[in-house]
C-alpha positions in Angstrom: 120.4 68.8 70.8 116.7 68.4 70.1 114.3 69.7 72.7 110.7 68.7 72.4 107.9 70.1 74.5 104.5 68.4 74.9 101.9 71.0 75.9 98.3 72.2 75.6 99.5 75.7 74.8 102.1 75.5 72.0 102.0 79.2 71.2 103.1 80.0 74.8 106.2 77.8 74.4 107.1 78.9 70.8 107.0 82.6 71.6 109.7 82.2 74.3 111.8 79.8 72.4 112.0 82.1 69.5 113.3 85.0 71.7 116.7 86.2 72.9 119.5 83.7 73.6 117.2 80.7 73.3 116.1 81.8 69.8 119.7 82.7 68.8 120.8 79.2 69.9 118.4 77.6 67.4 119.2 80.0 64.6 122.9 79.1 65.1 122.1 75.4 64.8 123.2 74.6 68.4 119.7 73.3 69.4 116.3 72.5 67.7 113.0 72.9 69.2 109.7 70.9 68.5 106.4 71.7 70.2 103.7 69.1 70.1 100.1 70.0 70.9 98.4 67.4 73.1 95.1 68.4 71.5 96.3 66.9 68.2 95.8 63.5 70.0 92.3 64.3 71.4 90.0 61.4 72.1 87.1 62.9 70.0 86.2 65.5 67.4 85.5 68.0 70.1 89.2 68.1 71.2 88.6 66.5 74.5 91.9 65.9 76.4 90.7 66.0 80.0 87.9 64.7 82.2 86.6 64.7 85.8 88.5 62.5 88.3 87.1 59.1 89.2 86.0 59.1 92.7 84.9 62.7 92.6 86.7 65.8 93.5 87.3 69.3 92.2 89.1 70.1 89.0 89.9 68.2 85.8 92.6 65.5 85.0 94.6 65.2 81.8 93.6 62.0 80.1 96.3 59.3 79.5 95.7 58.5 75.8 96.5 61.9 74.3 99.5 62.5 76.6 101.0 59.1 76.1 100.5 59.3 72.3 102.0 62.8 72.1 105.1 61.7 74.0 105.5 58.6 71.9 105.4 60.8 68.7 108.1 63.1 70.3 110.5 60.5 71.4 112.9 58.9 68.9 115.0 57.1 71.3 114.4 55.3 74.6 117.5 56.8 76.4 116.4 60.4 76.0 115.5 62.1 79.3 111.7 62.4 79.7 110.6 65.1 82.2 107.1 65.8 83.6 106.8 69.1 85.2 105.1 68.6 88.5 104.9 70.3 91.9 105.4 66.8 93.4 108.8 66.4 91.5 112.3 66.7 92.7 113.5 70.3 93.2 115.4 71.9 90.3 118.8 73.1 91.3 122.2 73.6 89.7 123.3 69.9 90.3 120.1 68.7 88.6 120.6 71.1 85.7 124.2 69.7 85.1 122.9 66.1 85.4 120.1 66.7 82.9 122.4 68.6 80.5 124.8 65.7 80.5 122.0 63.2 79.9 120.4 65.3 77.1 123.7 65.9 75.4 124.5 62.1 75.5 121.0 61.2 74.1 120.9 64.1 71.7 117.3 64.7 72.8 115.1 65.9 75.7 111.4 65.7 76.0 109.4 67.7 78.5 105.7 67.2 79.3 103.7 70.2 80.6 100.9 69.0 83.1 97.7 71.0 83.6 94.5 71.2 85.6 94.8 68.8 88.6 97.5 66.9 86.9 97.9 63.9 84.6 96.3 60.4 84.9 98.5 58.2 86.9 98.7 55.8 84.0 100.8 58.4 82.2 103.5 57.9 84.9 103.0 54.2 85.0 103.5 53.7 81.3 106.2 56.3 80.5 108.1 56.5 83.8 109.0 60.2 83.4 111.3 62.0 85.8 109.1 64.5 87.7 110.8 67.9 88.1 109.6 70.9 90.2 110.8 74.5 90.2 109.6 75.1 93.8 107.1 74.4 96.5 104.2 76.2 94.9 101.5 75.4 92.4 101.2 77.1 88.9 98.3 76.9 86.4 100.4 74.7 84.2 103.8 73.2 83.5 104.7 75.6 80.6 106.6 78.1 82.7 108.5 75.5 84.5 109.4 73.7 81.3 110.8 77.0 79.9 112.8 77.5 83.1 114.4 74.1 82.5 115.1 74.7 78.9 116.7 78.1 79.6 119.0 76.6 82.3 120.1 73.8 80.0 120.5 75.7 76.6 122.6 78.5 78.2 125.1 75.8 79.1 125.6 74.5 75.5 129.0 75.4 74.1 128.9 78.6 72.1 125.4 79.7 73.2 126.7 82.5 75.5 129.2 84.9 74.1 131.7 83.7 76.7 131.6 80.4 78.5 132.9 82.1 81.8 129.5 83.7 82.0 127.9 80.4 82.9 130.9 78.9 84.8 131.0 81.7 87.2 127.4 82.2 88.0 125.7 81.8 91.4 125.6 78.1 92.6 128.4 77.0 90.3 131.6 75.2 91.4 133.6 78.3 90.6 131.8 79.9 93.6 131.7 76.7 95.7 128.0 76.6 95.2 127.5 80.1 96.7 126.0 83.4 95.3 127.7 86.0 93.1 128.7 89.3 94.7 127.4 92.6 93.4 128.1 93.8 89.8 128.6 97.3 88.4 128.7 98.9 85.0 128.6 102.5 83.6 128.2 105.3 84.8 131.0 105.3 87.4 128.8 107.4 89.7 125.0 107.7 89.9 123.1 109.7 92.5 126.0 109.8 94.8 126.8 106.2 94.6 130.2 105.4 93.1 131.6 102.2 91.7 134.1 100.7 94.2 137.6 102.0 93.1 139.0 98.5 93.1 136.8 97.4 90.2 138.1 100.1 87.9 141.7 99.6 89.0 142.5 96.9 86.4 144.4 95.0 89.2 143.1 91.5 88.5 144.3 89.7 91.6 142.8 92.3 93.9 139.5 92.4 92.0 139.2 88.6 92.2 139.9 88.7 95.9 137.3 91.5 96.4 134.8 89.5 94.5 135.4 86.3 96.3 135.0 88.2 99.7 131.8 89.8 98.4 130.5 86.4 97.3 131.1 84.9 100.8 129.5 87.9 102.5 126.4 87.7 100.3 126.1 84.0 100.6 126.3 84.2 104.5 123.7 87.0 104.5 121.1 85.6 102.1 121.7 81.9 102.0 123.3 80.6 105.2 122.4 77.1 104.2 124.7 77.5 101.1 127.4 79.1 103.4 127.5 76.1 105.6 128.0 73.9 102.6 130.8 76.2 101.4 132.7 76.0 104.7 132.6 72.2 104.5 133.9 72.2 100.9 136.7 74.7 101.9 137.8 72.5 104.8 137.9 69.4 102.7 139.8 71.2 99.9 142.3 72.9 102.3 142.9 70.1 104.6 141.2 72.0 107.5 142.8 75.3 106.9 140.3 78.2 107.1 140.1 81.7 105.6 142.9 84.0 107.0 140.2 86.7 107.8 141.5 89.3 105.4 138.9 91.7 104.2 139.2 94.0 101.1 136.8 97.0 101.0 135.7 98.7 97.8 138.6 101.2 98.0 141.4 98.8 98.1 144.3 99.4 95.8 144.9 99.4 92.1 147.4 98.6 89.5 147.7 98.7 85.7 144.6 98.8 83.5 143.1 95.5 82.4 139.9 93.8 81.2 136.9 93.1 83.4 134.2 90.4 83.3 132.6 89.2 80.1 128.9 89.6 79.8 126.4 86.8 78.6 126.3 88.2 75.1 130.1 88.3 74.8 130.6 92.0 75.2 133.6 92.8 77.4 133.5 95.2 80.3 136.7 97.2 80.1 136.0 99.6 82.9 139.6 100.9 83.4 140.0 101.7 79.7 136.6 103.5 79.6 137.1 105.6 82.6 140.8 106.2 82.5 140.9 105.7 86.3 144.1 104.6 88.0 144.1 104.1 91.7 146.9 104.6 94.2 149.4 101.8 95.0 148.2 99.1 97.4 148.3 100.4 101.0 150.5 98.6 103.5 148.6 96.4 105.9 149.6 95.5 109.4 148.9 92.1 110.8 150.4 90.7 114.0 153.2 93.1 114.0 154.2 92.6 110.3 153.6 94.7 107.2 152.2 93.1 104.1 151.3 94.4 100.7 148.6 92.9 98.5 149.9 91.5 95.3 
């Protein structure tokens, strides 16, 4: 996939795209980056690319000719998504990221335009018909940071970019979590300043660990994003035909079984907490419910 950025500050974009996972993706050939300087299409020898707004008012407006010509130089196909980073655009979320990723993959190209000052001349929108995208209801000095947010969100979803694809598939807001938030994560040391890692996480009992994480995810989503929690309840009812959660709750000291591997990190390294710590928990405690005894499996 080719990602192209039209900007007034190419050095700002290049610095980030050469770093960490984004840079590694390019070095491995999974993506290519091209950064185009709007000033290369300036309307005069002084490098002019903006001017005062017609009708008066504070601030400066990016002129149409340099922006339109820079975009035309960047685009190689009419089907490639063209994004204009704008505070007036549609809000970026996981669903939009997935949609843009699919469109960019199909076209093999994505072009992003970074606005600046008061914005761009309306004729840029009229001529190019870009899709306006916002990263939130606030105003930044330019579109470079939002463009980098979009690029990061897209590139990390490309096959092979992360060390393990589960790292992206199980993030907050993904389908694996019904659009909710991830629960807490822990790594070494097993105890720090009196705070210990929950025993269940170093037990190696995969089923119990997954149930514990699912419960923590639900709790965190209810506490921090009740709007998402409401959506999860609707999804769960649709999927289960109206059946709800059975109300069971696993605390951090629930039981253990044989050692096993833990979650994979973004860079592909595996967290094998049970092997590192040599901790084996007690057998699952019996639980009473409505006069019966059950054991966790």
